[in-house]
C-alpha positions in Angstrom: 14.3 11.9 1.1 16.3 12.3 3.8 14.8 9.5 5.7 15.6 6.9 2.6 18.8 7.7 3.5 20.5 5.0 5.0 19.0 1.6 3.4 22.2 1.4 1.3 24.7 -1.9 1.7 28.9 -0.5 0.7 29.9 -3.8 -1.0 33.3 -3.1 -1.9 35.4 -3.2 1.3 33.5 -6.7 1.5 35.1 -10.3 1.1 33.8 -12.5 -1.2 30.8 -14.4 0.6 27.7 -14.1 2.3 26.8 -11.0 4.7 23.8 -10.2 7.0 22.4 -6.2 7.3 19.8 -5.6 9.2 17.5 -2.5 8.6 14.0 -0.3 10.5 11.4 1.0 8.3 8.9 3.2 9.7 6.1 6.0 9.3 9.6 8.9 7.8 10.4 6.3 5.8 6.7 6.2 3.3 6.8 9.8 3.8 9.6 10.4 2.5 8.6 8.4 -1.2 5.3 11.0 -0.7 3.5 7.7 -0.4 -0.5 8.5 -0.1 -1.8 4.7 0.4 0.9 3.9 3.5 -0.3 6.1 6.1 2.4 4.6 8.8 4.3 1.7 9.1 7.0 -0.5 11.3 9.1 -3.1 9.5 12.0 -5.0 9.5 14.1 -5.8 6.7 16.6 -8.5 6.8 19.0 -8.7 3.9 21.5 -11.8 3.1 23.7 -10.8 0.7 26.2 -13.3 -1.4 29.1 -11.4 -3.3 30.9 -12.9 -5.7 33.5 -11.4 -7.9 31.0 -11.2 -11.1 27.6 -10.2 -9.1 25.7 -9.5 -6.0 22.1 -12.2 -4.8 20.7 -10.2 -1.5 17.7 -11.9 -0.4 15.4 -9.5 1.0 13.0 -10.6 3.9 10.4 -7.7 5.4 8.1 -8.4 8.1 5.7 -5.9 10.0 3.0 -4.3 9.2 1.6 -0.7 7.6 -1.2 1.4 8.2 -3.7 1.6 5.4 -7.1 3.2 4.9 -9.3 0.4 4.7 -11.5 0.0 1.8 -15.1 -0.9 3.8 -14.7 1.8 6.0 -12.2 4.7 5.3 -10.8 4.0 8.8 -7.1 3.3 9.6 -6.3 -0.4 8.8 -2.8 -2.4 10.1 -2.3 -5.1 7.1 0.7 -7.3 8.4 3.3 -7.4 5.3 5.4 -10.8 4.8 7.6 -10.5 1.8 10.7 -12.9 0.6 12.6 -11.7 -2.4 15.5 -12.3 -4.5 17.0 -8.7 -5.8 20.3 -9.4 -8.4 23.0 -6.7 -8.7 25.6 -7.5 -11.7 27.7 -4.8 -13.1 27.8 -3.3 -16.3 29.3 0.0 -18.1 26.0 0.0 -20.7 23.3 1.5 -19.1 20.6 -1.1 -18.5 17.6 -0.8 -16.9 16.6 -1.9 -14.1 13.6 -5.2 -14.5 12.4 -5.6 -10.8 14.6 -8.5 -10.4 18.4 -7.5 -11.8 19.7 -4.3 -11.1 22.1 -3.0 -13.1 25.3 -1.1 -11.3 28.7 0.9 -13.1 31.8 -1.3 -11.4 33.0 1.8 -10.2 30.3 2.1 -7.5 30.9 1.1 -4.6 27.0 0.5 -2.7 23.5 -0.7 -3.7 20.7 2.1 -2.6 17.8 -0.3 -1.3 15.6 1.9 -0.3 13.5 2.6 -3.5 13.4 -2.0 -3.7 12.6 -2.1 -0.4 9.6 0.7 -0.5 7.9 -1.3 -3.8 8.0 -4.7 -2.0 6.2 -3.5 0.5 3.6 -2.4 -1.9 3.4 -5.1 -4.0 3.0 -7.4 -1.0 0.1 -5.2 0.3 -3.3 -7.5 -0.6 -5.8 -6.1 -3.0 -8.3 -5.6 -1.0 -7.3 -3.3 2.6 -9.8 -4.2 5.1 -10.1 -4.8 9.0 -10.5 -8.3 10.2 -14.8 -9.4 9.9 -16.2 -7.0 12.4 -13.3 -4.4 12.9 -14.9 -1.9 10.6 -16.6 1.2 12.3 -20.1 0.6 12.7 -21.2 4.2 11.9 -19.3 4.1 9.2 -20.5 0.4 7.6 -24.4 2.1 8.0 -23.2 5.6 5.9 -22.0 3.2 3.4 -24.2 0.2 3.9 -24.9 -0.8 -0.1 -28.9 -0.9 -1.2 -30.3 -4.0 -2.1 -31.3 -3.9 -6.0 -36.0 -4.1 -5.1 -34.5 -1.4 -2.1 -33.1 0.8 -5.3 -35.8 -0.1 -8.1 -38.8 1.3 -5.7 -36.6 4.0 -4.7 -35.9 5.6 -8.6 -39.5 4.4 -9.0 -40.6 7.2 -6.4 -38.0 9.3 -7.6 -38.9 9.6 -10.8 -43.0 10.3 -9.9 -41.9 13.5 -7.9 -39.4 15.3 -10.5 -37.9 18.2 -8.7 -37.5 21.0 -10.8 -34.0 22.1 -10.3 -32.3 18.9 -11.8 -30.1 16.0 -11.7 -28.4 17.5 -8.2 -32.2 18.4 -6.8 -33.4 14.6 -7.1 -30.2 13.5 -5.4 -31.3 15.4 -2.9 -34.4 14.6 -3.1 -33.5 10.8 -2.9 -31.4 11.3 0.4 -34.3 12.8 1.9 -36.3 10.2 1.1 -33.6 7.6 1.9 -32.5 9.4 5.5 -36.7 9.9 6.6 -37.0 5.5 5.8 -34.0 4.5 7.8 -35.3 7.2 10.9 -38.6 5.5 10.1 -37.1 1.9 10.0 -35.5 2.2 13.3 -37.7 3.6 15.3 
């Protein structure tokens, strides 16, 4: 988790008022969190901290991009990251749960660690479907994953029922695969 260190702000020595900080996030950062979704990335993080007697208010902006597997073709795909959020830091002697908006610290602590907040913000800012722009997917992979129409599926299923292999479901699947590949070869010639 060493790569996730260095994303803390020591606020104890700061005067009340506004203070600006910036960080860079790269592939080692995502690796430190054991991210299986994000393979690499490069983002700039800007933090505008406003310190008062009772709390800290942090406006966090994250801009850049990350590399994930495309949901359509499984190849590496760069997804832009554009996040704007506010984190409040309050102080309490009582242990409090972090709720995603307010981070509670003991009055004796002198820095706020933003690594987890930055990581979660990037992950949550990613779109639900992560795909290349139209035409950017690997055509060979798309051909392999092509979707069979309902009509084509019914035809294949009907033929598969007539020629029942003796070895069970796995052999049925193998025979069906052979049949599909043979149809593709004859159709592409």
